[in-house]
N, C-alpha and C positions, 0 to 999 in steps of 0.2 A: 336807333334801332339795332345797328350792328353791334354797338357796345353792349346792349342788353342781351343779345344772343351769345356774345362771347362769355358773359358771366354764367349763362345757363349751361354752356358747354363745359366750363370749368367745374361747375357743381356736379355735372354728370361724371366728369373724369375723376373727381376727388375720391369717391369710394374705390375706384380701380387702383389709384395710387396707394391708398391706405391698405388695400388687400395685398398689394405687392410688398409694401413695407413690412406688414405682419408676416408674410411668407418668408421674406429675407431674414428677418430677425429670428424666426423659428428655425429655419434651415441653418443659420449661422450658429445658433446655440447648440443644436444637435451635432453639427460638424465639429465644433470646438470640444464638446464633451467626448465625442468619439476619438478625437485626436489625443485628448488627455488619457483616455482609457487605453488606447493603443500604446502611448508613450510611457505608461506607468511602469512597465517592466523592461523598457529599453534603456540600456546604459547610455549616458551622456545627454539624454533628453532633459528638458527643463523641469520635468516633474518627477524624474526618477527617484531622487532622494526624499521626495515628499511621501513616497510609498515604500521606500526601502532604507533602513538605517545602515550606517557604515558597518556596524557589527554584523548585520545580516548579509550584507554584500560580501564582506570578507569570508564569512562562513560558507556562503554559496560558491565563491571562487575556489576555495579549498576543496569543497565537495566535488565540483565539476572537474578539478584537476585530478582528483583521486579516480574518478570514473574514466577519464581519458587514459590514465596510467594503466588501469585494469584492461581497457580495450587494446592498448598498445602491447601490453605483455601477452595477451591472448594472440594477437596477430603475429608477434615475433615467435612465440612458441609453436605456431602452426607453419612456420616457414620450413622449406627443405634445406637443411643445413649442409647438405652435400653439393648444392648447386649455387654458385655465386652468380650475381648479375653479369651478363655477358660483357666482356671488355672488347670494345671496338677500337681498332687502330684509327687515329685521327677522327674521332666522333664529331658529330655536329654539336652535341651538347654534353658537357661534363657537369654532373651534379655533385657538389662537395658539401659535406656537413663538417663544420669546424667545431671541435669540442675540447673542453678541458674539464677535469674533475672539479666539481663544485665543492666549495668549503662553506657554503651558506648554511644557515640554520635549517636543521631537519632535512639535509640534502639527500639522505638515503631514501626518503619517501617522495621526493618531488618528482622524480621520473621524467625530467624535461627531455633528456637525450633519448630516452626510449620512445617518447611520444614523437619527437622529431624524426627519428630514424624509421619508425613504423609508418608514419604518414608519408614520408618521402619515398620509402621503398614501395609502398602501395601505389603512389603516383607513378613511380618509375616503371613498374611492371604492367600497369594498365594503360600507359600512354601509347598513342598511335601516331601522334603528329611529329614526333622526333624519332624516326626509325633507328638512327645510329646515335647511340648515347651510352654513357657509362656513369656509374655512381660509385662514390667512395666516401669513407670517413677519414677526416684529417685529425688525428689525435695529437694535440700539442701540449699534453700534460708532461711535466718534468719527470714523472715516474710512470711511464705508460703501462708497465706491467702490473701496477697496482690499481689501474683504472679498470676494475673488473667488468663493468657494464660493457665496455668496448672490447675487452679481451674475449668475452663470451660471444661477441658478434663476429669475431674474425673468421670463423669457419664458413660464413655465407655472405659476408659483405667485405669487399676490399678495404683495407685500412692502411693509411700512410701515417707514419709516426715521425714527428720532428726530432725526437730524441730516441729513436729506435729504428726498427726495420720497416720496410714498405713492401706491400704485396703487389704493387704495380710498377712498371718500368719508368719511374720518374727521373728527371735530370734537373740538377740545380746549377745555376751560374756559379762558377768557381769563386768569383769575387765576393759572393755572399755566404760561402760555406761557413766561415768563422762567425759571421753574424748569426746564422741559424743555430750554431753550436753553443752560443752563449747561454749561460744558465742563470746568471745573477743580473738583476735590474734594479735601478734606483726607484723606478715607478712601475706599478702593475700595468699602467696604460702603455708604457713602452713595450713591454712583452706582448701585450694584446695586439699591437700593430705589427710587430715582427712575426707573431703567430699567423696573422692574417696574410701577410706577404708570403710566408712559406707555403701556405695552403693554396693561394692563388697561383704562385709560380709552379707548384707541383701539378696542378690541374692544367695549366698552360702548356707544360712540357709534354702532355699527352696528345697535343695537336688539335684540341677542340676548337671549333669556331666560336662557341660561346661557353662561358663558365658561369654556372649558377652557384654562388657561394651562399650557404645557409648557416646561420649560427644555430647552436644546439638547443635554443629555446624558441625556435620558429617552426610552425607547422604549415605546410602548403594546403591550399584548398583543392578540392577535387578537380576544378576546371583550370588550375594554374597554368599548365603547359599549353592548353588549348587557347586560352586568352593570350598568353605570351607569344605564341606562334602567330596569332592574328595581328598583334601589334608589330611584330618584326616584319611581317609582309606589308603592313601599312606603311611603315617607315621606308621600306625598300621601294614601294610604289611611288612615294613622294620624294625619292632621291635624297633621303635623310639618313643614310647608313653611316655617316660619320658622327658617332657618339661614343662616349666612353663607357657608360653603364646605364642600366634602367633599374630604378629602385622599385621593389615589389612590396615593401612594407614601410609605413610611416605611422607613428603613434597616433591613435585615434583622438586622443585628448587635444591634439593640435589640428584636427581636421574639421572643426566646426565652422559655422559662419563667422566671418570676421570683417573688419574694415580693410579689406584688400579688394582691388579693382575686379579681379576675376570672381571673387566670391560675392561681391555686390551685384555683379552681372548675373550670377547664378540665381540669386534671390529675386531679382527683377524678372528673370525668365520664368521662374516658378509663378510669380504673380501674373504674368502675361498668359501663361497656360491656363491658370485658374480662371482668369477673366474671360478668356475666349470660350472655355468649356461651359461656364455658367451662362453666358449670353446665348450660346448655341442651344443649350437645353431649354432656356427660357423662350427662345424664338420658336423652337419646335413644338413645345407644349402649349404655349400661350398665343403665339403668333401675333403679338402686339407690335404695332408699328410706331409706338410712342418713343421718340428719341430720348426723352427724359428717363423713361423706365429702363431703356436699354443701357444708358449710361450708368444708372443706379445699379443695375445688375453687374455691369462690367467692373465698377469700383468695388462692389461687394465681393465678387469672385476673386479679384486680385488680393484684396485685404484678407479674405478667408484663407486662401492657399498660402500666402506668406506667413500668416499667423500660425497655421497648422505646421508648416515647415519649420518655423522657429521653435515651436513646442516639441516637435519630434526630434529635431536636431539634424544637421547635415549628415552626420555619420550614419544615421538610420535612414534618411532619405536616399542615401547612396545604395542601400541594400536593394532598392528597386532596379538599379542599373545591372544587377546580376542576372536579370532575365535573359540577357543576350550578351555574347562576347563583344558585340559591336557597340554596346552602350558603355563599355569601359573607356576611360579617357587617358590621354597622355598630357602631362604638364611638365614644366621645368622642375628639376629635382631640387629639393631643399637640402640643407646640410646634414641633419640627423636623419637616419640612423643606418645601421648596417645589418639588420636582422636577415634580410634576403636581398641580394643584389645580382643582377645579370651583367656580366662583363663581356665586351667584344674582344676577340683575340687581337685585333689590330693595335689596341692601346694598352694592353696589359703590361708589356715590358716597360713602357714609359712610366706607367703608374707605379710599378714596383721600384724603379730607379728613383722616382720622386719620393716615395715613402721611405726608402732607405736613408734618405737625407733628412726628411722632415719628421721621422717617427718620434723623436724626443721632444719636439716642440708642440705637437698637437695631438688630440685624441684621434683615433683611427678615422671616425666618420668625418671629422672636420678636416683632417689632412687629405682625405680623398676628395672632399668637396673643394678644398683649396686647389687641388690639382686641376679641376675643371676651370676654375677662375684664372689660374696662371696660364694655362695652355689655350684657353678659349674653346676647348672641345665641349660641346653640349652634353648634358645628361638629363634623363627623363625620369618621371615617376608615374606609375600606373595607379589610377583611382577608379573604384575603391580598391582596398588592399587585396593582394592575392595570397597573403599569408596571415596566419594568426600568430600572436606573441603569447607564450605561456610563462615567460620568465618573470614571475612576480618577485622572486628573490634573485638578485644578480650574482654572477660568478665572480665578480670583482670585490665582493664583500663577504666577510665571515660572520657578520652580525645577523640578528633576526629581523632587521628592518626590511620592510617590503614596500613595493610600489603601490599606487592606487589600485585597489582590488577591482574597481569598476571596469578597468581595462581588460580584465581576464574573465568576464562573464560571457562565455560562449560554449557551445557543445559541438566540437569538431568531429 
């Protein structure tokens, strides 16, 4: 008799299970289609190149760059050229743009340095979280007077020249004067590192607590200094003030999901969030007490969110972190790259001494990374990026070869 009633119960439950399966399949199909639609115009997504050819992406990257150059030129033309940014003695923050005249293909129309200076100056004058700060351009071109873009900016932005005059009271260690005066190098990478050392030492001599060194093809986001201040306070609250630098930009092509422990944990977390959310919605709307159905929804929610995240790509999932400065994260810094770096005053002299010995053996970014490995001083990276990178053509090459255009699809 009991066995007979059990089968009757199962027959009554079967339609309910089927209805839930149909509902799950329908919802999954809709969500996957929405994910594909959302990701179709998002660089680095799994479906981006299904909807965008490489030729179209390259054309769009050049178009967006031209639009940014136009906006930057408008901003610079509107500046008061009789008033330079205030120079504060021993500022909390020194912002330095390192620049050299580009020899790359069609360099005259790239406008990288104009974009970088305009965006950085706008950030500088609108910032309220660093009341004592200064900004300068560090011109390391061998012939600074022929670098007309920077010469034209001298009336309203302080300029320091490695091979010329300086408009700020910088001091250089006597032991490195001859090194900085050298004009011929066997490798362009050697000069790049010595240029970097010079600009870092110049900023350090102003007495700044922090030095934000920006390469001339990097653009800060509007919330850069606000997020940065928040992370500095966080490290201070955790008694983690002993660090050499914080990296503010890392190439997006290397920021996707990968077989690394931290990123595997991220994707598991995404699955858990999706599973919990779907089960909660199901419980509120259907109020079923069936353990089997709840497990089914849990697994479906986890699979759905993980699949959607993989389609959209980690780089684009990170964009949701920009909702709040508290959602940005700190992680150990990788080796590449130096587009935007914040250095602490405490370790700048030791880093410069290290680079003065190692600059012929390694590229700048790897030499700086090696410094942290040798000394054991930690370094961090903020995710998602606080800077854009506009340098599709590098200043270290005179050819028309360019980097992957997908990295430069943004409207700053």
